[in-house]
DOVEXRO-921521 format. One record per residue (C-alpha): residue in one letter; x negated, y, z negated. Coordinates in steps of 0.5 Angstrom, whole numbers, padded with zeros to 4 digits, always signed. Last residue first. Layout:
<recs>
AXYZ ...
</recs>
This chain:
<recs>
E-0075+0213-0139 G-0078+0206-0140 K-0071+0202-0137 K-0073+0207-0131 K-0080+0205-0131 E-0079+0198-0130 N-0073+0199-0125 E-0078+0203-0121 I-0084+0198-0122 E-0079+0191-0120 L-0076+0195-0113 A-0084+0196-0112 E-0085+0188-0113 A-0079+0187-0109 Q-0081+0191-0103 A-0089+0189-0102 N-0085+0181-0103 N-0081+0183-0097 L-0087+0186-0093 R-0091+0180-0094 A-0086+0174-0092 K-0085+0179-0087 A-0092+0179-0085 L-0092+0171-0086 E-0086+0171-0081 S-0090+0174-0076 E-0096+0170-0077 D-0093+0164-0076 Q-0088+0166-0070 L-0096+0167-0067 N-0097+0161-0067 I-0100+0155-0071 N-0104+0159-0076 D-0112+0157-0074 W-0115+0152-0078 I-0120+0153-0084 I-0124+0147-0085 R-0129+0148-0091 F-0136+0147-0093 K-0139+0144-0100 G-0147+0144-0101 D-0152+0139-0099 Y-0155+0142-0094 G-0162+0139-0090 Q-0160+0140-0083 A-0160+0133-0082 K-0155+0132-0088 L-0151+0138-0085 F-0150+0134-0079 V-0148+0128-0081 G-0142+0131-0086 C-0139+0136-0081 I-0137+0129-0077 Q-0134+0125-0083 R-0131+0132-0085 I-0128+0133-0079 V-0126+0126-0078 P-0123+0127-0086 N-0120+0133-0083 L-0116+0130-0077 L-0111+0126-0080 R-0108+0133-0085 R-0108+0135-0078 Y-0103+0131-0075 Y-0099+0132-0081 E-0099+0141-0080 L-0099+0139-0074 E-0092+0134-0076 S-0089+0140-0081 T-0090+0146-0076 L-0085+0141-0071 I-0080+0142-0076 D-0081+0149-0078 V-0080+0150-0070 Q-0074+0146-0070 Q-0070+0149-0075 A-0072+0155-0072 S-0069+0154-0065 M-0063+0152-0069 R-0063+0158-0073 E-0062+0162-0066 T-0056+0158-0063 S-0058+0151-0058 T-0055+0150-0052 W-0060+0146-0047 N-0065+0149-0043 L-0071+0144-0043 G-0077+0148-0041 L-0081+0143-0045 L-0081+0147-0050 F-0075+0149-0050 P-0073+0142-0053 P-0076+0142-0059 I-0081+0137-0060 S-0080+0132-0066 L-0084+0126-0062 K-0078+0121-0064 S-0073+0127-0064 L-0075+0127-0056 I-0073+0121-0054 Q-0068+0121-0058 E-0065+0127-0054 T-0068+0125-0047 L-0063+0118-0047 Q-0058+0124-0049 R-0059+0127-0044 A-0059+0121-0039 P-0052+0120-0041 I-0049+0127-0041 E-0052+0129-0034 T-0050+0121-0031 D-0045+0124-0026 I-0043+0117-0022 L-0043+0119-0015 Q-0036+0120-0010 N-0034+0116-0007 E-0029+0118-0001 A-0034+0120+0003 G-0038+0113+0003 I-0038+0112+0011 V-0037+0118+0015 K-0031+0118+0020 I-0030+0118+0027 D-0024+0116+0030 I-0024+0115+0038 D-0017+0114+0042 G-0018+0116+0048 V-0023+0120+0052 A-0029+0122+0050 V-0033+0129+0049 F-0038+0129+0044 D-0042+0136+0043 K-0049+0138+0044 V-0053+0142+0040 I-0060+0142+0041 G-0064+0144+0035 H-0070+0138+0036 K-0066+0133+0031 A-0059+0136+0034 S-0062+0132+0041 Y-0062+0125+0036 M-0055+0126+0034 G-0053+0127+0040 D-0057+0121+0043 S-0055+0117+0038 W-0048+0118+0040 E-0048+0118+0048 K-0051+0111+0046 A-0046+0109+0042 I-0040+0111+0047 I-0043+0107+0052 A-0044+0100+0047 A-0036+0102+0045 R-0034+0103+0053 E-0038+0096+0055 K-0036+0092+0050 S-0028+0095+0050 F-0027+0094+0057 M-0022+0089+0057 G-0019+0092+0052 D-0017+0098+0056 S-0014+0093+0060 E-0010+0091+0054 N-0007+0097+0052 S-0010+0104+0048 P-0016+0101+0046 K-0018+0103+0039 Y-0026+0106+0039 T-0029+0107+0032 V-0035+0111+0030 A-0038+0110+0022 Y-0042+0116+0022 R-0048+0115+0016 V-0049+0121+0012 N-0056+0121+0008 G-0053+0123+0001 V-0048+0116+0001 R-0054+0110+0001 D-0060+0114+0000 F-0057+0118-0005 N-0054+0113-0009 K-0061+0109-0009 G-0066+0115-0011 I-0059+0115-0017 C-0059+0109-0019 S-0067+0110-0019 Y-0065+0115-0024 M-0061+0112-0029 K-0066+0104-0030 M-0071+0110-0031 L-0067+0113-0037 I-0065+0105-0039 E-0073+0103-0039 G-0074+0110-0043 L-0070+0108-0049 R-0072+0101-0048 P-0080+0104-0048 V-0079+0109-0054 G-0078+0105-0060 R-0086+0105-0062 L-0088+0111-0058 L-0091+0114-0064 S-0096+0109-0064 V-0097+0105-0071 G-0103+0104-0075 E-0109+0099-0076 P-0106+0097-0082 N-0099+0094-0080 K-0096+0089-0084 Y-0097+0093-0090 T-0096+0099-0086 P-0101+0105-0083 N-0098+0112-0079 L-0102+0114-0075 A-0109+0110-0077 T-0116+0113-0076 F-0123+0110-0076 L-0130+0114-0074 I-0136+0109-0074 K-0143+0113-0076 D-0142+0111-0083 P-0139+0104-0082 N-0147+0102-0079 T-0146+0096-0079 L-0141+0093-0074 I-0139+0086-0076 K-0138+0082-0070 E-0133+0078-0067 R-0133+0073-0062 K-0128+0070-0057 G-0130+0075-0051 N-0134+0080-0055 K-0129+0083-0060 V-0132+0089-0065 Y-0131+0088-0073 Y-0130+0094-0078 I-0131+0093-0085 R-0127+0098-0090 D-0126+0097-0097 V-0121+0100-0100 P-0118+0093-0102 N-0125+0091-0105 K-0128+0085-0102 G-0128+0088-0096 A-0122+0089-0093 R-0121+0089-0085 V-0121+0094-0079 H-0120+0092-0071 F-0123+0094-0065 N-0123+0091-0058 E-0117+0095-0056 S-0120+0101-0059 D-0125+0103-0054 S-0129+0109-0056 N-0129+0116-0056 V-0136+0118-0056 L-0140+0124-0060 G-0146+0126-0059 M-0153+0127-0061 V-0153+0129-0068 E-0159+0129-0071 G-0163+0124-0076 T-0170+0125-0074 N-0172+0118-0072 E-0166+0114-0071 D-0163+0120-0067 V-0156+0120-0068 L-0149+0118-0064 I-0143+0119-0068 E-0138+0115-0066 G-0130+0114-0065 V-0124+0110-0066 A-0117+0112-0065 K-0111+0108-0068 G-0103+0109-0066 Y-0103+0107-0059 T-0101+0114-0056 L-0102+0118-0063 L-0109+0116-0065 N-0111+0115-0058 D-0109+0123-0056 L-0111+0125-0062 Y-0119+0122-0060 E-0118+0125-0054 E-0117+0133-0057 L-0121+0132-0063 F-0127+0131-0058 S-0126+0137-0054 G-0125+0141-0061 L-0132+0139-0062 S-0134+0142-0056 A-0138+0138-0049 S-0135+0133-0044 S-0137+0130-0038 L-0140+0122-0042 N-0137+0121-0048 V-0138+0129-0053 K-0144+0133-0052 V-0145+0138-0058 D-0143+0145-0055 D-0138+0149-0059 K-0137+0145-0066 F-0146+0145-0066 D-0147+0152-0065 C-0142+0154-0070 L-0144+0149-0075 L-0151+0153-0074 E-0148+0160-0075 N-0145+0157-0081 I-0151+0154-0084 A-0155+0161-0083 E-0149+0165-0086 D-0150+0160-0093 D-0143+0159-0097 T-0140+0154-0093 K-0135+0156-0087 I-0132+0151-0081 S-0127+0154-0076 F-0120+0151-0073 N-0116+0150-0067 G-0110+0149-0065 V-0105+0143-0067 L-0101+0146-0061 R-0105+0143-0056 I-0104+0136-0057 I-0097+0135-0060 K-0096+0139-0052 G-0100+0134-0049 M-0096+0128-0052 A-0089+0132-0050 A-0091+0133-0043 D-0094+0126-0043 V-0086+0123-0045 V-0083+0128-0040 P-0086+0126-0035 L-0083+0119-0036 T-0088+0113-0031 A-0095+0115-0033 R-0094+0116-0041 V-0089+0109-0041 K-0094+0106-0037 S-0100+0107-0043 Y-0095+0106-0048 L-0093+0098-0045 E-0101+0098-0044 R-0103+0098-0050 E-0097+0094-0054 F-0100+0087-0050 T-0107+0088-0051 A-0105+0085-0058 G-0103+0079-0054 T-0100+0079-0047 T-0102+0082-0040 M-0098+0083-0035 V-0094+0089-0038 N-0088+0091-0033 F-0086+0098-0036 Y-0081+0099-0030 S-0078+0092-0029 D-0073+0093-0022 Y-0069+0088-0021 P-0067+0085-0015 Q-0061+0086-0012 A-0056+0081-0009 A-0051+0081-0004 N-0046+0077-0007 V-0043+0073+0000 V-0035+0074+0003 P-0032+0071+0008 P-0033+0064+0005 E-0037+0060+0011 F-0033+0052+0012 S-0039+0048+0016 K-0037+0043+0009 D-0029+0042+0010 L-0027+0039+0005 K-0024+0032+0005 E-0016+0033+0003 K-0015+0028-0003 K-0009+0023-0002 F-0002+0024-0005 I+0002+0018-0003 P-0003+0012-0003 K-0002+0007+0002 M-0001+0000+0000 
</recs>
């Protein structure tokens, strides 16, 4: 007995009318390495890919400002001034300020900075300063928790450095789990990835919609026209292309045809997604991590005068923190230099005011204090009378 209900055989030659066009996934911070060098290359790519991050880091470094070193001996002050301006740094720089700028740049980007004081073995004079690569540099505790032992990784082996007094090392925001410091950019790559995806989508949408493409449709009016529709479509396409090509060279040609021809712009009905608010929110998150006011980067966002003043105060406190991190480095370098000069006295590091706004605020504060003192003196005189 044959079954009543038979399973129909599927035609394997059938192809669905709709096919998904897969697009490759673009990773803007794709890092090929693993292990200890992963974060280092990741943060380097963040700065290379996001201009707002690189500009903010540069602003922080420049706003830290200049400083002077003073002692009670005027002759030593002149030597310190010459050393500060003329000491050789790396391969192509000079001055202590240039060394500290690159040192602070590495500190903010990678979470730690390493340098070395080059000293003449015979005279003890400081020959120069070098910013070292912190990738293969590690520090561990010695017998005491505060004793530092510096290691340099050479292949699979680690070598203990025998001149720790000539090694400069600073860690940014060190913790118990990360004693060698944490990068200022931690958390930024994820936000940057989303932001770059948005800009990439904007570019792709402009390629599709912004670069105008036309759909020219020829509709035959009867069967006789339909017999020659292929030939007529080829003629229309040729003349249309000729007119568009001539327009590039400043020649205007009108398109004249007989029959039912429809010309439309492809994608004219669609609108680009407004990304201003999401992009701004992501940028605000990034700048809040870096503690940079938006107006310093030329971002004209709505802010009151009071908000701008508060943002400047926050930035000032951040810059003071970075100065405190650089003070031990400056003391160590100047200490080695002064020791070679035979000077064992104390010296002071005097930083310049961060900007002119601080000086004006200090002047206003002194004026207010002077006015308050004058009023107190007048009140005391009136009470005495």
